N, C-alpha and C positions, 0 to 999 in steps of 0.2 A: 504494500500500500504506500506508494510513493507520494501520496498527498498527506501523509501523516505529519503531525506537528511534534517536534522534538525540542526539549529544553536541555541545554548543557550547563551544568553547574560545577565549577572548579575554581580554585584560587590561582591556577596557572593560565594566564592569558594565551600563551603560546599553544598550550595543549588544546584550549578551546578553539583557537583559530584553525588548527590542523583538522580537528574533528568536524568543525562546521564546514570547512571547505569541501571535504569529502562527501558530507551529507547533502549539502546544497547542490553539488554537482549531480547527485542522483535524484534531485527534484523534491527533496524533503523541505518542509518549512521549519526553519531552525531559529530558536531563541537562545540567548546566552545570559549567564549571570555569574559574577564572581563573589556575590554575597548571598547568604541564606535568606535575608529579608526580601531582597528583590526576587529571588527564586520562588519564595512563598507567594509573593504578589502575582507573579506570572501564572503559577499553578492555580491560584484562586480566580483570576480574571479570564484565563484562556483555557480552551480544551486542549490539554497536552496529552498526547498518546504515550510518549516515552520520555522519562527523565534519565539522562546520563550524568552520573555524579562521581566525583573523585572519592577515594576512600580516606586518605589522610589529608584532611583540610583543617588548617589551624582553627578556623572558626567553629567547626562542627564536624563530628565524625560521620563519614559517609553512611555507616550502618544506621545511625540515628536519622539521617535524611530519608533513607529507604523506609524505616519504620513510620516516619511522619507521613510519607506519601501513602503507604498502605492504610493508615488510619484515617486520613483526611481526604484522600483522592484515590479511592480504590480502583477507579477505572484507568488510572495512569500506571503503566508498567515502569519498572525501574531496572537500570543496568549500572554496575559499578566498574570503574577503571582505576587502576592503581599502579604506582611505581614499585611497590614493595609486595610482590605476590608471595603468598605462603599457602600451604594447604589449609591451615587453620582459618586464615582470612577468607578463603574461598568458601569453606564450610559455614563460617559465620555469616557471610553475605547471603547465602542461600537460606539459612535459618531466619535471617532478618526479613526475608521476603523479596530479595533481588531476583529478577528473572534471568539475568545473565551476569557474567563476571569476565572482564577482559584485562589481561596483564600487559603492561608496557615492557618492551617496545612491541607494537603490533603494526601489521601492514594495513593498507587501505582495504584489501580484500577481507582480512580478518575482522576489521571494524564493521564493514558493511554486512558481512555474513551474520555477525552477532546481532546487529540492529534488525535485520530481516527476520531472524528467529524470534526475537521478542515481539516485533510488530505482527507476526503471524498470530500470536495469542490475542492481540488487540482485535484483529480481523475476526477471529473466532468468536470473541465476546460480542462484537457488534452484530454478527450473524445471528447470535442467540437473542439479542435484545431488540433488533430492528423489526419492522413489520415483515411478516413471513410470506406474504403473497406477492409474487411479481405482478406487474401491471397486466400482463397477458394471463398469467395463471389465475389471477383474481376473478377474471371473467368466468373461468371454468371451476372455481373452487378447489384448485389443485395447488399445493404448496411446492415451490421449487424455483430457484433462479439460476440453476446450473445450465450450462450450454445445452446439455442433452435434453433437459426438460423444455427449454425454450424452443428447440426444434420440434418437439412433440406438440407443443401448444400451437405452433404454426400449421402443423398437419391437421390438427383438430379444427382450426379456423377454416381451412380450405376444404375440408370434407364433411363438415357438419350439415350442410344444406344440400347434399347430393345423395343419391341412392346406392352408390357403389358399396359392395361388400368390403369389409375391412377385417383383417386378421391382426390381432394384438398379441405379440409375443413377449414373454417375460417370465422370470422366475416366480415361484409362488410368493405372494405377499408384496409384489411390486406395485400393485394398484391397477390391474388390468380392468376390473369392473368400474373403477372410478373414471378411467379414461373413456370407457364405453358410455357411461352415463353423461359425461361431458359432451360427447359427440351427439347423443340423442337430445339432451335438453338445450343444446345450443342451435338446433336446427328447426325446420318447419314442422317436424313431427313432435315437438316438445309437449304439446297438449294431449297427445295420444299416449297409450301405455308404453312403459319400458319394462320388459319382462326378462329377468335374468334366470338362466337355467344352468346349474352345475351338472354337466353330463356325467361326470365321474361319481356323483353322489346318488344317482338313481340306478337301481338294478337294471341290467341290460334287458331283462324280460319285460320290464315295465316302461322303459324309456320311450319306445315308439308310441305307446298309448298315451303317455303323458304329453308328448309333443303334439301329436296329431288328433288325439281323442279317439273314442270308440263308440260303436253303437251297441244297443242292448242285445245281449246274447252272442256277442262276437267271440267271447271266450269265457271259460268258467269263472264265475264271480262277477261278470259284467251284467248286473241286474238292471242297469239303466244306461241310457245314452249320456255320454259325457264329452264335452268339448275339451280340446287340449290347449297347450300353451300358445300354439300358433293362432288359434282362434282369439285368445285373449290379447295377443299382440297386434291384431289387425289395425292397420293405419299407423302403427307405431314401430317399435324396434324390439327384436328379440335378440338377446345376448346369449350365445352358446359358449359357456365357459368350459375349459378342458375338453374341447371337441375331439381331441386325439383319443379320448376314451370310448368313442362310439364304435359300434361294430361296422364291418364293411357293408352289411345289408342296410343298416340305417343310413350310412353314408350315401348309398345309392339313392335313397328316398329324399335325403336332404339335397342332393344334386338336382332332383326333379323340381324341388321347390325353387331353387335358384334359377333353373332354366325356364320353367313353365309358369312360375308364380302360382302353383297349385299343389295340393297334396290330397291324400286319401285317408279318411278316418279308418281305423282298424275295423274290419268287418264289412266294408262296402267298397264298391268299384266306382262310386260317384265322386268325381273330383270336386274339391272345394277351392274356389279361387281366393287368393289372399293378396293383400297389399301390405307388405311388411319389409322392413329393412333388416338384414341379418348382419350382426357383428359377432365375430367368433374370437376365442382366445385359447392359448395353449402355453404350457410351460415346457413343452417338448419341441424338438426340431422336426417339424412336419416333413421337410424335404428328405431327411434321413429315414423317417418312417415310410415315405413313399418308396424309397429305394429298397427298403426291407420288405415291401409288400404289405405293410400294416396300415396303410392309409391310401385311399384311392387317389390316383394322380389327377383324374379329371376334376374331382371335388377340390383338391388342393389348389389347382389353378383358378377355379371359380371363386374360391375364398380369398386367394392372394392377389386380388386386384390392387388393393392398397394395403401396405404392411406398416405396422407401428411396432418398433422394438423398444420396449421399456428397459432402461438400464437398471442393474441391481443397485441397491442403496449404497453399497460400499464404494461405488464409482461416482457418486453424486456430490462429493466434496462437502461444501458448507450447507447443502440442502439438509444434511443430517442434523445440523444445529438448528436450522429453521424449523424443521419438523419437531425437534425436541422442545423448542419454545412453544410451539402450537399445542402439542400434546400436554405439556406441563400446565399451560393456561386452561386447557379444556378440562383436565382432571381435577385441578385445584378448584375450579368453579363447581364442578360436579360434586366434589366431596366437601365443599364449603371450607376450603383451606387457603392459606396464603400461597402465592406462587413462590416456590423455593429458589434460592440461588444455586448455581452449579459452579464448583470451583474449576480452575483451569485444567487440573489433572483429569477431572471427569470429562470435560469437553474433548480433551485429546484422546482419551480412551474410547469415547463414543465415535470419534472420527476414524480411529484405527481398527476398530472391531470389524470383523468380516461380515456380519449381519446375514447369516444364512437364511433367516426368516424375513429379511428385508423390512419394509415399512410396518408390516403387521407385527413383527417382533419388537421393533422400536416402540410401537404403540403399547404393547404389553409391558415392556420394561419400565417405561415412564409412568404408566399407571401404578405399577408396583411401588416405584420410588415415592410417588405422591402419597400412596396409602400409608407407607411406613415412615414417612418423614415427620420428625418431631421438633426439630430445631430450625427449620427453614433453610438449611444448607445441605446440599448433596455433595458428598465426598466419595473418593474411590472406594472406601470401605462399605459404602451403601450399595455398590454394584454387585450383581451376582458373581460368584466365584468363577464360573465358566467363562465370563467375559475377560477376566484377568489373565487367562491362559490361552485365549483364542484370538490374539491380536495379529494384525498384519505385520510382517517382518520386513517390509520394504525399506523403511528408514534405517534399520540396523544393517541390512545388506549393503546399502549404499555408503556405509561408513568405511573409512580406510582402516587397515589393520592397526596403524598407530593410534587412531582415534579410539578404537575399541579397547586396545591395551591400556590407554591412558584412563578411560572411564573405569576399567576394572581396578586399576591401581588406586584411583581416587576413592572408590567404594571401600576398598580394603583399608585405606588410611583413615577413612571416616569411622570404620568399624573399630579400629585400634586407637581412636582418639588422637591421631597424629603420631603415634609411636612407630617410627620407621623401622626399628629393629624387629618388632612383632610383625609389622606389615611385610618385611622382607622374608621372614620365616614362612608366613602364610603363602606368599607368592612363589616361594621356592627359589629365591635368588638371594645373593648377598647384599649387604647394606650399600656397598659401593656401587653395585649395578643399579640399585633402586635410585640412588642419588643421581647417577648419570641420566637415567630416564626422566627424572623430574627436572634436571637442569636443561635437558634437551627440549622440554616443553615449557620452559620459563616458569616453573612452579616453585623454585627455591632460589 
């Protein structure tokens, strides 16, 4: 977020100018101060996304500055820079609430990388707090501002007022029925019925009768004539969810509906004319099923006039946080509770989780969090245990071996309270080797 506002507070004017020059070159709006009183005024009067403060400032300790920011300006992130890096000072900075710690001397690349990492947290927080519906998505009642969802909204706009058949592809829980409803209720058929059918939830022996109806005496137990779902959907839309679960015989009859705009009730040879738009959905690859002989090729091409591919939740970026905000507000209102705050660690875990159940799973998890929330703050400990062991590993994979090694060393040092001898024993190296590794990373 290159439009971010950054405040640099340090007693060294040269340090301020170097940092400012690098940040301004990247498009950031930068304010500076060499006194805490001025820094405090700027924080009060302006919306500051990030405070960069020195650690050893004669007027005030940088850790106290960070604590002040956390207490009085919780939406402002904080980063510490220092001439005197030590393991203890790094640990103290994190405990005080600093979002990053940068030791001098640092390169322009190291500075910008650290700033970008912190500002990413700001962006996540804003995604959680800002209105959750994009301008286009608001029209359809669908949450999402990611590029993938914007593309889907445009398809909905272009197809809602035509009669073409649409197949909606996507994993379970991605919102296929929500998209189908958006298409129906945004078109000229909106005043007519929208009839959703889960083809996989109805026994195969009953599905034909449920869809097309039957006449009295057509089979054992048919003691009266009954109209089917296609009758109910006349002039409107029928949504055939999990269409891949239908038998090849029923697929043939659905093909006739698409081609001839008519069907036969079970037990009669008299065709019933119908005016209905068919939308279908599946969580399976129909093209592969066609090759395997498990789905009719002619029906596939009839259904696949227009295709909408819904992305899994894990690929939708900050949509996850927007959905979190919406569900939190929804359930807090439903249970007559205050909307809780989510700490940054939770937001990161929500974004990194794989979401095998997609939006439906997120809905369930947020509902559970709201039910059991007692203090108005959601932390990592509140999340289900399985979420903590099922995170995407992309960020770790992209780290260099040196970065991963350094992180492990720092964890061990924190565990030993800075005792390098104990840390070296745990790491399986001698104290001299440990010192060299720390020197190479400017940590002593």
